[in-house]
OpenMM code with the backbone's topology and positions (N, CA, C; nanometers):
from openmm import Vec3, app, unit

residues = "UNK UNK UNK UNK UNK UNK UNK UNK UNK UNK UNK UNK UNK UNK UNK UNK UNK UNK UNK UNK UNK UNK UNK UNK UNK UNK UNK UNK UNK UNK UNK UNK UNK UNK UNK UNK UNK UNK UNK UNK UNK UNK UNK UNK UNK UNK UNK UNK UNK UNK UNK UNK UNK UNK UNK UNK UNK UNK UNK UNK UNK UNK UNK UNK UNK UNK UNK UNK UNK UNK UNK UNK UNK UNK UNK UNK UNK UNK UNK UNK UNK UNK UNK UNK UNK UNK UNK UNK UNK UNK UNK UNK UNK UNK UNK UNK UNK UNK UNK UNK UNK UNK UNK".split()
positions = [
    Vec3(0.0771, -0.1159, 0.0270),
    Vec3(-0.0082, -0.0242, 0.0112),
    Vec3(0.0898, 0.1421, -0.0013),
    Vec3(0.2043, 0.1327, 0.0926),
    Vec3(0.2676, 0.2256, 0.0730),
    Vec3(0.3296, 0.2749, -0.0419),
    Vec3(0.3692, 0.1664, -0.1121),
    Vec3(0.4340, 0.1822, -0.2615),
    Vec3(0.3223, 0.2493, -0.3397),
    Vec3(0.2030, 0.1997, -0.3382),
    Vec3(0.1045, 0.2649, -0.4557),
    Vec3(0.0852, 0.4045, -0.4108),
    Vec3(0.0745, 0.4332, -0.2583),
    Vec3(0.0601, 0.5896, -0.2171),
    Vec3(0.1819, 0.6562, -0.2518),
    Vec3(0.3227, 0.5977, -0.2871),
    Vec3(0.4319, 0.6781, -0.3460),
    Vec3(0.4168, 0.7110, -0.4690),
    Vec3(0.3503, 0.5928, -0.5639),
    Vec3(0.3265, 0.6316, -0.6869),
    Vec3(0.2452, 0.7478, -0.7177),
    Vec3(0.1059, 0.7142, -0.6487),
    Vec3(0.0126, 0.8247, -0.6708),
    Vec3(0.0532, 0.9432, -0.5974),
    Vec3(0.1639, 0.9788, -0.5279),
    Vec3(0.1782, 1.1098, -0.4689),
    Vec3(0.3072, 1.1753, -0.5693),
    Vec3(0.3944, 1.0903, -0.6228),
    Vec3(0.4869, 1.1474, -0.7111),
    Vec3(0.4835, 1.0435, -0.8309),
    Vec3(0.4117, 1.0899, -0.9485),
    Vec3(0.4436, 1.0068, -1.0637),
    Vec3(0.5808, 0.9727, -1.1375),
    Vec3(0.6702, 1.0872, -1.1129),
    Vec3(0.7850, 1.0511, -1.1666),
    Vec3(0.8965, 0.9419, -1.1046),
    Vec3(0.8420, 0.8769, -0.9853),
    Vec3(0.8940, 0.7643, -0.9411),
    Vec3(0.8165, 0.6446, -0.9852),
    Vec3(0.7249, 0.6518, -1.0595),
    Vec3(0.6515, 0.5513, -1.0990),
    Vec3(0.7151, 0.3996, -1.1344),
    Vec3(0.8148, 0.4372, -1.2374),
    Vec3(0.9128, 0.3255, -1.2987),
    Vec3(0.9949, 0.2559, -1.1590),
    Vec3(1.0248, 0.2999, -1.0721),
    Vec3(1.1086, 0.2168, -0.9785),
    Vec3(1.0278, 0.1737, -0.8637),
    Vec3(0.8971, 0.2305, -0.8416),
    Vec3(0.8072, 0.1668, -0.7523),
    Vec3(0.7409, 0.0658, -0.8128),
    Vec3(0.6897, 0.0609, -0.9297),
    Vec3(0.6451, -0.0411, -0.9906),
    Vec3(0.7496, -0.1662, -1.0117),
    Vec3(0.8667, -0.1363, -1.0489),
    Vec3(0.9609, -0.2644, -1.0221),
    Vec3(0.9765, -0.3449, -0.8656),
    Vec3(0.9781, -0.2083, -0.7752),
    Vec3(0.9622, -0.2620, -0.6486),
    Vec3(0.8466, -0.3973, -0.6006),
    Vec3(0.7270, -0.2832, -0.6457),
    Vec3(0.6025, -0.3839, -0.6278),
    Vec3(0.5965, -0.5093, -0.7095),
    Vec3(0.6379, -0.5336, -0.8225),
    Vec3(0.6633, -0.6733, -0.8943),
    Vec3(0.7476, -0.7668, -0.8301),
    Vec3(0.8512, -0.6751, -0.7750),
    Vec3(0.9647, -0.7764, -0.6918),
    Vec3(0.8678, -0.8482, -0.5745),
    Vec3(0.8154, -0.7824, -0.4928),
    Vec3(0.7394, -0.7835, -0.3651),
    Vec3(0.6623, -0.9045, -0.4320),
    Vec3(0.5684, -0.9013, -0.5335),
    Vec3(0.4490, -1.0010, -0.5526),
    Vec3(0.5184, -1.1141, -0.6080),
    Vec3(0.6310, -1.1067, -0.6767),
    Vec3(0.7093, -1.2302, -0.7207),
    Vec3(0.7453, -1.3196, -0.5764),
    Vec3(0.8208, -1.2218, -0.4745),
    Vec3(0.8872, -1.2748, -0.3486),
    Vec3(0.7744, -1.3621, -0.3100),
    Vec3(0.6400, -1.3120, -0.2943),
    Vec3(0.5216, -1.3494, -0.2152),
    Vec3(0.4708, -1.4526, -0.2615),
    Vec3(0.4701, -1.4860, -0.4278),
    Vec3(0.4221, -1.5816, -0.4813),
    Vec3(0.5196, -1.7272, -0.4890),
    Vec3(0.6410, -1.6716, -0.4619),
    Vec3(0.7392, -1.8007, -0.4238),
    Vec3(0.7475, -1.8226, -0.3001),
    Vec3(0.6843, -1.7740, -0.1883),
    Vec3(0.6721, -1.8256, -0.0437),
    Vec3(0.5686, -1.9014, -0.0406),
    Vec3(0.4379, -1.8646, -0.1229),
    Vec3(0.3473, -1.9349, -0.1171),
    Vec3(0.3599, -2.0797, -0.1832),
    Vec3(0.4363, -2.0930, -0.2936),
    Vec3(0.4849, -2.2340, -0.3493),
    Vec3(0.5384, -2.2794, -0.2538),
    Vec3(0.6138, -2.2120, -0.1820),
    Vec3(0.7450, -2.2871, -0.0725),
    Vec3(0.6457, -2.3435, 0.0265),
    Vec3(0.5427, -2.2661, 0.1013),
    Vec3(0.4636, -2.3108, 0.1768),
    Vec3(0.3801, -2.4632, 0.1699),
    Vec3(0.3347, -2.4465, 0.0406),
    Vec3(0.2518, -2.5449, -0.0370),
    Vec3(0.3447, -2.7160, -0.0352),
    Vec3(0.4861, -2.6494, -0.0763),
    Vec3(0.5776, -2.7986, -0.0694),
    Vec3(0.5855, -2.8230, 0.0871),
    Vec3(0.6169, -2.7342, 0.1573),
    Vec3(0.6387, -2.7600, 0.3111),
    Vec3(0.5186, -2.8273, 0.3552),
    Vec3(0.4169, -2.7952, 0.3221),
    Vec3(0.2738, -2.8260, 0.3897),
    Vec3(0.2582, -2.9739, 0.3551),
    Vec3(0.2939, -3.0306, 0.2381),
    Vec3(0.2904, -3.1499, 0.1790),
    Vec3(0.3710, -3.2309, 0.2675),
    Vec3(0.4852, -3.1875, 0.2537),
    Vec3(0.5848, -3.2855, 0.3519),
    Vec3(0.5544, -3.3040, 0.4860),
    Vec3(0.4795, -3.1814, 0.5515),
    Vec3(0.4906, -3.2015, 0.6917),
    Vec3(0.3735, -3.2570, 0.7323),
    Vec3(0.2669, -3.2656, 0.6238),
    Vec3(0.1382, -3.3480, 0.6408),
    Vec3(0.1756, -3.5049, 0.6366),
    Vec3(0.2636, -3.5260, 0.5464),
    Vec3(0.3491, -3.6788, 0.5471),
    Vec3(0.4098, -3.7370, 0.6793),
    Vec3(0.4807, -3.6003, 0.7105),
    Vec3(0.5758, -3.6748, 0.8700),
    Vec3(0.4633, -3.6604, 0.9689),
    Vec3(0.3455, -3.5775, 1.0032),
    Vec3(0.2839, -3.5552, 1.0899),
    Vec3(0.1010, -3.5817, 1.1003),
    Vec3(0.1117, -3.6889, 0.9939),
    Vec3(-0.0177, -3.7600, 0.9665),
    Vec3(-0.1336, -3.6717, 0.9448),
    Vec3(-0.1442, -3.5868, 0.8302),
    Vec3(-0.2238, -3.5078, 0.8260),
    Vec3(-0.2674, -3.4067, 0.8961),
    Vec3(-0.1614, -3.3593, 0.9602),
    Vec3(-0.1757, -3.2383, 1.0567),
    Vec3(-0.2895, -3.1310, 1.0332),
    Vec3(-0.2965, -3.0934, 0.9174),
    Vec3(-0.3810, -2.9862, 0.8777),
    Vec3(-0.5257, -3.0236, 0.8710),
    Vec3(-0.5428, -3.1592, 0.8410),
    Vec3(-0.6993, -3.1955, 0.8317),
    Vec3(-0.7332, -3.2083, 0.9545),
    Vec3(-0.6421, -3.2666, 1.0518),
    Vec3(-0.6696, -3.2916, 1.2051),
    Vec3(-0.7139, -3.1498, 1.2615),
    Vec3(-0.6521, -3.0210, 1.2140),
    Vec3(-0.6960, -2.9133, 1.2697),
    Vec3(-0.8101, -2.8749, 1.2154),
    Vec3(-0.8520, -2.8928, 1.0716),
    Vec3(-0.9850, -2.8423, 1.0460),
    Vec3(-1.1016, -2.9348, 1.0904),
    Vec3(-1.0683, -3.0273, 1.1495),
    Vec3(-1.1616, -3.1314, 1.2396),
    Vec3(-1.2039, -3.0763, 1.3614),
    Vec3(-1.1047, -3.0200, 1.4049),
    Vec3(-1.1188, -2.9488, 1.5437),
    Vec3(-1.1965, -2.8147, 1.5278),
    Vec3(-1.1391, -2.7195, 1.4313),
    Vec3(-1.2354, -2.6005, 1.4151),
    Vec3(-1.2501, -2.6063, 1.2468),
    Vec3(-1.3718, -2.5877, 1.1948),
    Vec3(-1.3539, -2.5707, 1.0684),
    Vec3(-1.3256, -2.4524, 1.0036),
    Vec3(-1.3320, -2.3606, 1.0740),
    Vec3(-1.2963, -2.2202, 1.0231),
    Vec3(-1.1332, -2.1706, 1.0391),
    Vec3(-1.0673, -2.2544, 1.0354),
    Vec3(-0.9137, -2.2384, 1.0788),
    Vec3(-0.8358, -2.2045, 0.9305),
    Vec3(-0.7907, -2.0721, 0.9260),
    Vec3(-0.7483, -2.0264, 0.8242),
    Vec3(-0.6004, -2.0647, 0.7904),
    Vec3(-0.5527, -2.0810, 0.6540),
    Vec3(-0.4321, -2.0978, 0.6135),
    Vec3(-0.3118, -2.0409, 0.7033),
    Vec3(-0.3039, -1.9564, 0.7085),
    Vec3(-0.2263, -1.8724, 0.8080),
    Vec3(-0.2174, -1.9103, 0.9554),
    Vec3(-0.3401, -1.9773, 1.0284),
    Vec3(-0.3148, -2.0277, 1.1180),
    Vec3(-0.2730, -2.1697, 1.1289),
    Vec3(-0.3066, -2.2086, 1.0379),
    Vec3(-0.2511, -2.3430, 1.0195),
    Vec3(-0.0879, -2.3735, 1.0082),
    Vec3(-0.0465, -2.2601, 0.9236),
    Vec3(0.1093, -2.2563, 0.9161),
    Vec3(0.1635, -2.2141, 1.0552),
    Vec3(0.1085, -2.1448, 1.1318),
    Vec3(0.1415, -2.1003, 1.2550),
    Vec3(0.1377, -2.2193, 1.3393),
    Vec3(0.0357, -2.2963, 1.3522),
    Vec3(0.0209, -2.4201, 1.4191),
    Vec3(0.1365, -2.5193, 1.3676),
    Vec3(0.1441, -2.5442, 1.2645),
    Vec3(0.2802, -2.6131, 1.2105),
    Vec3(0.4039, -2.5839, 1.2533),
    Vec3(0.4439, -2.4425, 1.2770),
    Vec3(0.5672, -2.3842, 1.3204),
    Vec3(0.5680, -2.4180, 1.4854),
    Vec3(0.4250, -2.4121, 1.5542),
    Vec3(0.4291, -2.4354, 1.6846),
    Vec3(0.4709, -2.5972, 1.7281),
    Vec3(0.4056, -2.6714, 1.6361),
    Vec3(0.4177, -2.8176, 1.6137),
    Vec3(0.5907, -2.8754, 1.6265),
    Vec3(0.6585, -2.7787, 1.5502),
    Vec3(0.7751, -2.8048, 1.5310),
    Vec3(0.8692, -2.7586, 1.6387),
    Vec3(0.8134, -2.6951, 1.7479),
    Vec3(0.8480, -2.6495, 1.8792),
    Vec3(0.9505, -2.5131, 1.8284),
    Vec3(0.9038, -2.4299, 1.7351),
    Vec3(0.9890, -2.2998, 1.7131),
    Vec3(0.9357, -2.2095, 1.8257),
    Vec3(1.0423, -2.1187, 1.8719),
    Vec3(0.9970, -2.0073, 1.9495),
    Vec3(0.9498, -1.8983, 1.8719),
    Vec3(0.8596, -1.8503, 1.9580),
    Vec3(0.8085, -1.7046, 1.9068),
    Vec3(0.8731, -1.5969, 1.8276),
    Vec3(1.0122, -1.5962, 1.8622),
    Vec3(1.1149, -1.5190, 1.7520),
    Vec3(1.1559, -1.5992, 1.6712),
    Vec3(1.1583, -1.7193, 1.6431),
    Vec3(1.1756, -1.7949, 1.5334),
    Vec3(1.0805, -1.7599, 1.4477),
    Vec3(0.9483, -1.7864, 1.5133),
    Vec3(0.8599, -1.7875, 1.4072),
    Vec3(0.8518, -1.6733, 1.3134),
    Vec3(0.8410, -1.5239, 1.4283),
    Vec3(0.8205, -1.4134, 1.3657),
    Vec3(0.9203, -1.3788, 1.2557),
    Vec3(1.0521, -1.4338, 1.2582),
    Vec3(1.1863, -1.4022, 1.1824),
    Vec3(1.1426, -1.4851, 1.0233),
    Vec3(1.0841, -1.6145, 1.0671),
    Vec3(1.0337, -1.6663, 0.9489),
    Vec3(0.9446, -1.6112, 0.8639),
    Vec3(0.8347, -1.5697, 0.9285),
    Vec3(0.7162, -1.4883, 0.8643),
    Vec3(0.7474, -1.3368, 0.8602),
    Vec3(0.8267, -1.2781, 0.8813),
    Vec3(0.8902, -1.1605, 0.8640),
    Vec3(0.7811, -1.0614, 0.9351),
    Vec3(0.7179, -1.0876, 1.0692),
    Vec3(0.6381, -1.0014, 1.1325),
    Vec3(0.7049, -0.9945, 1.2815),
    Vec3(0.6269, -0.9008, 1.3374),
    Vec3(0.6540, -0.8766, 1.4720),
    Vec3(0.6345, -0.9673, 1.5661),
    Vec3(0.7150, -0.9994, 1.6588),
    Vec3(0.6998, -1.0883, 1.7514),
    Vec3(0.5667, -1.0841, 1.8629),
    Vec3(0.5122, -0.9651, 1.8701),
    Vec3(0.3984, -0.9418, 1.9208),
    Vec3(0.2849, -1.0082, 1.8561),
    Vec3(0.2751, -0.9884, 1.7302),
    Vec3(0.1754, -1.0313, 1.6224),
    Vec3(0.1390, -1.2049, 1.6186),
    Vec3(0.2864, -1.2363, 1.6512),
    Vec3(0.2829, -1.3867, 1.6705),
    Vec3(0.2233, -1.4170, 1.7971),
    Vec3(0.2255, -1.3660, 1.8868),
    Vec3(0.1818, -1.3745, 2.0172),
    Vec3(0.0276, -1.3592, 2.0415),
    Vec3(-0.0301, -1.2458, 1.9510),
    Vec3(-0.1590, -1.2443, 1.9185),
    Vec3(-0.2395, -1.3347, 1.8581),
    Vec3(-0.1611, -1.3888, 1.7325),
    Vec3(-0.2325, -1.4768, 1.6770),
    Vec3(-0.2064, -1.6360, 1.7202),
    Vec3(-0.1191, -1.6591, 1.8080),
    Vec3(-0.1322, -1.7735, 1.8972),
    Vec3(-0.2472, -1.7691, 1.9936),
    Vec3(-0.2693, -1.6714, 2.0563),
    Vec3(-0.3856, -1.6536, 2.1592),
    Vec3(-0.5157, -1.7234, 2.0614),
    Vec3(-0.5111, -1.6027, 1.9492),
    Vec3(-0.6447, -1.6467, 1.8814),
    Vec3(-0.6852, -1.7742, 1.8380),
    Vec3(-0.5516, -1.8385, 1.8058),
    Vec3(-0.5638, -1.9934, 1.7352),
    Vec3(-0.6076, -2.0884, 1.8736),
    Vec3(-0.5396, -2.0526, 1.9878),
    Vec3(-0.5436, -2.1300, 2.0915),
    Vec3(-0.7179, -2.0972, 2.1134),
    Vec3(-0.7773, -1.9721, 2.1131),
    Vec3(-0.9116, -1.9775, 2.1506),
    Vec3(-1.0262, -2.0371, 2.0584),
    Vec3(-0.9690, -2.0528, 1.9520),
    Vec3(-1.0597, -2.1261, 1.8168),
    Vec3(-1.0332, -2.2853, 1.8483),
    Vec3(-0.9382, -2.3344, 1.8917),
    Vec3(-0.9072, -2.4784, 1.8996),
    Vec3(-0.9505, -2.5181, 2.0371),
    Vec3(-0.9928, -2.4252, 2.1099),
    Vec3(-1.0635, -2.4729, 2.2816),
    Vec3(-1.1864, -2.4909, 2.2603),
] * unit.nanometer
topology = app.Topology()
chain = topology.addChain("A")
for resn in residues:
    res = topology.addResidue(resn, chain)
    for name in ("N", "CA", "C"):
        topology.addAtom(name, app.Element.getBySymbol(name[0]), res)
């Protein structure tokens, strides 16, 4: 959103900001593909972990399944936040919300 605002405010920066947005989108797409591969292997090792979560709570999102998988691997909050490139506080909030859904 910030990149779009920059382009809107200064059209002369359009080329550089457009390239930056394309790179971000490519990176996000690659991480989604990586997640699908990881999820496949993780499900094989942990006996359909994502399906078991969905039976506990049908409204569990993909991001919550990803968080639960990292927690199953005994990663710390800091490690998860570094992997997902988010703040540790948001991981703590997500863990709390996930716990409320599953209880």
